[in-house]
C-alpha atoms as an extended CHARMM CRD file, in Angstrom:
* protein
*
        57  EXT
         1         1  MET       CA              0.8320000000      -75.1360000000      -76.1160000000  PROA      1               0.0000000000
         2         2  LYS       CA             -0.8960000000      -73.3450000000      -79.0080000000  PROA      2               0.0000000000
         3         3  LYS       CA             -4.3170000000      -74.2090000000      -77.6240000000  PROA      3               0.0000000000
         4         4  THR       CA             -3.3710000000      -72.8300000000      -74.2180000000  PROA      4               0.0000000000
         5         5  LEU       CA             -2.1150000000      -69.5520000000      -75.6890000000  PROA      5               0.0000000000
         6         6  ALA       CA             -5.2170000000      -69.2620000000      -77.8560000000  PROA      6               0.0000000000
         7         7  LEU       CA             -7.4380000000      -69.8060000000      -74.8140000000  PROA      7               0.0000000000
         8         8  ILE       CA             -5.5430000000      -67.1830000000      -72.7910000000  PROA      8               0.0000000000
         9         9  ALA       CA             -5.8250000000      -64.7020000000      -75.6800000000  PROA      9               0.0000000000
        10        10  LEU       CA             -9.5580000000      -65.3870000000      -76.0380000000  PROA      10              0.0000000000
        11        11  LEU       CA            -10.1590000000      -64.9260000000      -72.3140000000  PROA      11              0.0000000000
        12        12  GLY       CA             -8.1180000000      -61.7220000000      -72.3530000000  PROA      12              0.0000000000
        13        13  LEU       CA            -10.1790000000      -60.2950000000      -75.1970000000  PROA      13              0.0000000000
        14        14  ALA       CA            -13.4190000000      -61.2830000000      -73.4880000000  PROA      14              0.0000000000
        15        15  ALA       CA            -12.2970000000      -59.6270000000      -70.2550000000  PROA      15              0.0000000000
        16        16  CYS       CA            -11.4820000000      -56.3660000000      -72.0540000000  PROA      16              0.0000000000
        17        17  GLY       CA            -15.0960000000      -55.9420000000      -73.1430000000  PROA      17              0.0000000000
        18        18  ALA       CA            -16.5810000000      -56.9240000000      -69.8040000000  PROA      18              0.0000000000
        19        19  ASP       CA            -16.1380000000      -53.4580000000      -68.2820000000  PROA      19              0.0000000000
        20        20  ASP       CA            -17.5470000000      -51.4360000000      -71.1820000000  PROA      20              0.0000000000
        21        21  PRO       CA            -21.1000000000      -50.1480000000      -70.9970000000  PROA      21              0.0000000000
        22        22  PRO       CA            -23.5960000000      -51.8510000000      -73.3100000000  PROA      22              0.0000000000
        23        23  PHE       CA            -24.5150000000      -50.3310000000      -76.6580000000  PROA      23              0.0000000000
        24        24  GLN       CA            -27.5890000000      -48.0950000000      -76.5500000000  PROA      24              0.0000000000
        25        25  PRO       CA            -29.7380000000      -47.5850000000      -79.6310000000  PROA      25              0.0000000000
        26        26  THR       CA            -30.1110000000      -44.0920000000      -81.0810000000  PROA      26              0.0000000000
        27        27  ALA       CA            -32.5860000000      -42.7380000000      -83.6160000000  PROA      27              0.0000000000
        28        28  GLY       CA            -33.5930000000      -39.4490000000      -85.1420000000  PROA      28              0.0000000000
        29        29  VAL       CA            -36.0480000000      -38.0750000000      -87.7010000000  PROA      29              0.0000000000
        30        30  GLY       CA            -36.3400000000      -34.7130000000      -89.3870000000  PROA      30              0.0000000000
        31        31  VAL       CA            -38.3780000000      -32.7220000000      -91.8730000000  PROA      31              0.0000000000
        32        32  SER       CA            -37.0410000000      -29.7580000000      -93.8310000000  PROA      32              0.0000000000
        33        33  VAL       CA            -39.0330000000      -27.2760000000      -95.8940000000  PROA      33              0.0000000000
        34        34  GLY       CA            -37.2020000000      -25.2240000000      -98.4670000000  PROA      34              0.0000000000
        35        35  SER       CA            -37.4960000000      -23.7420000000     -101.9340000000  PROA      35              0.0000000000
        36        36  GLY       CA            -37.0340000000      -27.2250000000     -103.3960000000  PROA      36              0.0000000000
        37        37  GLY       CA            -39.9660000000      -28.6230000000     -101.4320000000  PROA      37              0.0000000000
        38        38  VAL       CA            -40.2310000000      -30.8400000000      -98.3940000000  PROA      38              0.0000000000
        39        39  SER       CA            -37.4830000000      -33.3490000000      -97.5730000000  PROA      39              0.0000000000
        40        40  THR       CA            -37.2850000000      -35.9060000000      -94.8120000000  PROA      40              0.0000000000
        41        41  ASN       CA            -34.3930000000      -37.6940000000      -93.1880000000  PROA      41              0.0000000000
        42        42  ALA       CA            -33.9490000000      -40.4010000000      -90.6010000000  PROA      42              0.0000000000
        43        43  SER       CA            -31.0130000000      -41.9370000000      -88.7800000000  PROA      43              0.0000000000
        44        44  VAL       CA            -30.5370000000      -45.0550000000      -86.6680000000  PROA      44              0.0000000000
        45        45  GLY       CA            -27.4980000000      -46.2500000000      -84.7790000000  PROA      45              0.0000000000
        46        46  ALA       CA            -25.9500000000      -47.4020000000      -81.5510000000  PROA      46              0.0000000000
        47        47  THR       CA            -23.4230000000      -45.9590000000      -79.1080000000  PROA      47              0.0000000000
        48        48  ASN       CA            -21.6410000000      -47.0010000000      -75.9400000000  PROA      48              0.0000000000
        49        49  GLY       CA            -20.1930000000      -43.5710000000      -75.2030000000  PROA      49              0.0000000000
        50        50  THR       CA            -16.8330000000      -44.2910000000      -76.8250000000  PROA      50              0.0000000000
        51        51  VAL       CA            -17.8310000000      -45.8780000000      -80.1330000000  PROA      51              0.0000000000
        52        52  SER       CA            -20.7940000000      -44.8690000000      -82.2800000000  PROA      52              0.0000000000
        53        53  VAL       CA            -22.0960000000      -46.5290000000      -85.4290000000  PROA      53              0.0000000000
        54        54  GLY       CA            -25.0100000000      -45.2800000000      -87.4650000000  PROA      54              0.0000000000
        55        55  LEU       CA            -26.8850000000      -45.1800000000      -90.7300000000  PROA      55              0.0000000000
        56        56  ASN       CA            -28.5340000000      -42.1230000000      -92.2640000000  PROA      56              0.0000000000
        57        57  LEU       CA            -31.5980000000      -42.8650000000      -94.3710000000  PROA      57              0.0000000000
C-alpha cells in the first residue's frame, strides 16, 4: 500500500513538471567607469519564465 501511494505521488510530481517550459540560460556582462576607476560585473543564470535563479560575479 505504501509503495503504491509513493508511486502515485512520484508520478503526480513528474506530471506537474511536464507542462512547464524548459529552463533557458541567461548571461550578462557590464563595465562601469567612475571616479573610483573601472569596474566590471557579470551574471549567469537560468529562467523558465516563472522561476529565475542566478549568480552575480
